matplotlib code that plots the C-alpha trace (Angstrom):
import matplotlib.pyplot as plt

x = [134.9, 136.0, 139.1, 142.2, 144.8, 148.0, 149.9, 152.6, 152.0, 155.4, 155.9, 158.7, 159.3, 160.0, 160.1, 157.7, 155.4, 154.8, 154.4, 152.7, 153.4, 150.2, 149.7, 147.1, 145.5, 146.2, 143.7, 140.8, 138.4, 140.6, 142.0, 140.0, 139.6, 141.6, 140.2, 139.4, 141.0, 144.6, 145.7, 148.5, 150.4, 148.6, 147.4, 145.5, 147.1, 146.1, 144.6, 147.7, 150.2, 151.9, 150.3, 153.4, 155.4, 152.5, 152.5, 156.3, 155.8, 153.0, 155.0, 157.8, 155.5, 153.6, 156.5, 159.8, 160.6, 162.2, 162.0, 163.3, 162.9, 160.6, 157.2, 154.4, 151.2, 148.2, 145.6, 142.8, 140.0, 137.1, 136.7, 133.4, 133.4, 134.0, 137.7, 139.7, 143.0, 145.8, 148.5, 151.9, 153.6, 157.4, 159.5, 161.5, 162.1, 162.2, 161.8, 158.1, 158.4, 160.9, 158.7, 157.6, 154.7, 154.0, 151.1, 147.8, 145.8, 142.1, 139.6, 139.4, 137.1, 134.5, 133.1, 135.7, 137.6, 140.8, 143.2, 145.3, 148.0, 147.8, 150.1, 148.8, 149.6, 150.0, 151.8, 152.9, 153.2, 154.2, 151.4, 151.4, 149.2, 146.4, 146.1, 146.6, 143.5, 141.4, 143.3, 143.2, 140.1, 137.8, 138.1, 141.9, 142.0, 141.8, 145.3, 146.5, 144.8, 146.3, 149.8, 149.3, 148.2, 151.2, 153.7, 152.2, 152.8, 156.2]
y = [100.3, 99.1, 97.0, 98.7, 97.5, 99.1, 98.2, 99.2, 99.7, 98.9, 100.4, 100.4, 102.4, 100.0, 101.7, 102.5, 102.1, 102.1, 98.6, 97.7, 94.8, 93.0, 89.9, 87.2, 85.9, 82.3, 79.7, 77.9, 80.8, 82.7, 79.8, 80.4, 84.1, 86.5, 89.9, 92.1, 89.5, 90.9, 93.3, 95.4, 93.6, 94.6, 93.4, 94.4, 96.5, 97.5, 101.0, 102.1, 100.8, 103.2, 102.4, 102.9, 100.5, 98.0, 98.4, 97.7, 94.7, 93.3, 93.7, 91.7, 89.0, 88.6, 88.8, 88.6, 92.1, 94.8, 98.1, 101.6, 104.8, 107.8, 106.5, 108.4, 108.6, 107.5, 108.0, 105.7, 103.8, 101.9, 98.4, 96.8, 94.9, 98.1, 97.6, 100.8, 100.4, 103.0, 102.7, 104.2, 103.8, 103.3, 102.8, 99.5, 96.3, 92.6, 89.2, 88.6, 84.8, 84.5, 86.1, 83.9, 84.4, 83.4, 81.0, 80.6, 77.6, 77.0, 74.2, 72.8, 71.5, 73.3, 71.0, 68.3, 68.9, 68.9, 71.8, 72.8, 75.3, 77.8, 80.6, 84.1, 85.0, 82.3, 84.5, 88.0, 89.6, 92.9, 94.4, 97.4, 100.1, 99.6, 95.9, 96.4, 98.6, 95.4, 92.9, 94.8, 94.6, 97.4, 99.7, 99.5, 100.8, 104.3, 103.8, 103.4, 106.6, 108.5, 107.2, 108.2, 111.7, 112.0, 110.9, 113.3, 116.3, 115.3]
z = [92.0, 88.5, 88.1, 86.7, 84.3, 83.0, 79.8, 77.3, 73.6, 72.0, 68.6, 66.0, 62.8, 60.0, 56.6, 55.2, 58.2, 61.9, 63.5, 66.8, 69.0, 70.0, 72.1, 71.8, 75.0, 75.9, 77.1, 75.5, 75.3, 72.9, 70.9, 67.7, 68.0, 65.9, 64.8, 67.8, 70.1, 70.3, 73.0, 74.3, 77.0, 80.2, 83.5, 86.7, 89.4, 92.9, 93.5, 95.4, 92.8, 90.4, 87.0, 85.0, 87.2, 86.9, 83.1, 82.9, 85.3, 83.2, 80.0, 81.6, 82.9, 79.6, 77.2, 79.1, 77.8, 79.9, 78.1, 78.7, 76.9, 76.7, 77.8, 76.1, 78.2, 76.2, 79.0, 79.9, 78.2, 79.6, 78.1, 77.4, 80.7, 82.6, 83.4, 83.1, 81.2, 81.4, 78.7, 77.7, 74.4, 74.0, 70.9, 70.9, 69.0, 69.7, 68.0, 68.7, 68.0, 70.9, 73.6, 76.5, 78.8, 82.4, 82.8, 84.8, 86.0, 85.5, 85.6, 82.1, 80.7, 83.0, 85.6, 85.0, 88.3, 86.3, 86.4, 83.4, 82.8, 80.0, 78.9, 79.7, 76.1, 73.4, 70.8, 70.0, 66.6, 65.0, 62.9, 60.6, 62.2, 59.6, 60.5, 64.2, 64.2, 63.2, 65.4, 68.7, 71.0, 69.9, 72.9, 72.9, 69.3, 70.9, 72.2, 68.6, 67.5, 70.4, 69.5, 65.8, 66.8, 69.2, 66.5, 63.9, 66.3, 67.5]

ax = plt.figure().add_subplot(projection="3d")
ax.plot(x, y, z, "-o")
ax.set_aspect("equal")
plt.show()
């Protein structure tokens, strides 16, 4: 059974454009990656857990944000590694530079026997939709398109 994640795509309407909040994964593997490395705040959840509740929890853990509002279901995508991601969009605003993430431990460098702490996300940033399409991991770009279609028809 594939792993499942849930996340929140936070957006704001800044004239003249729509902006998307994306997060950059922390840790040494992502340090020098930029285009196609950013993500919506998301995380794994158990099969029995409510995906929207998990998405809100992961947003809080990865950014410190607690948001409310009308959550727009964006459906599911399957990432390149097989993980299924379910997402919701919600309109909101925050100072991306002030967001703080939880951390994780891993052996680094590999084989060293030393454990280091890394932030789950090392930064967050607001991007205009056009730029977000190039920054976000390829499969998650579908969530941006679904949001754009929803906003055109609402």
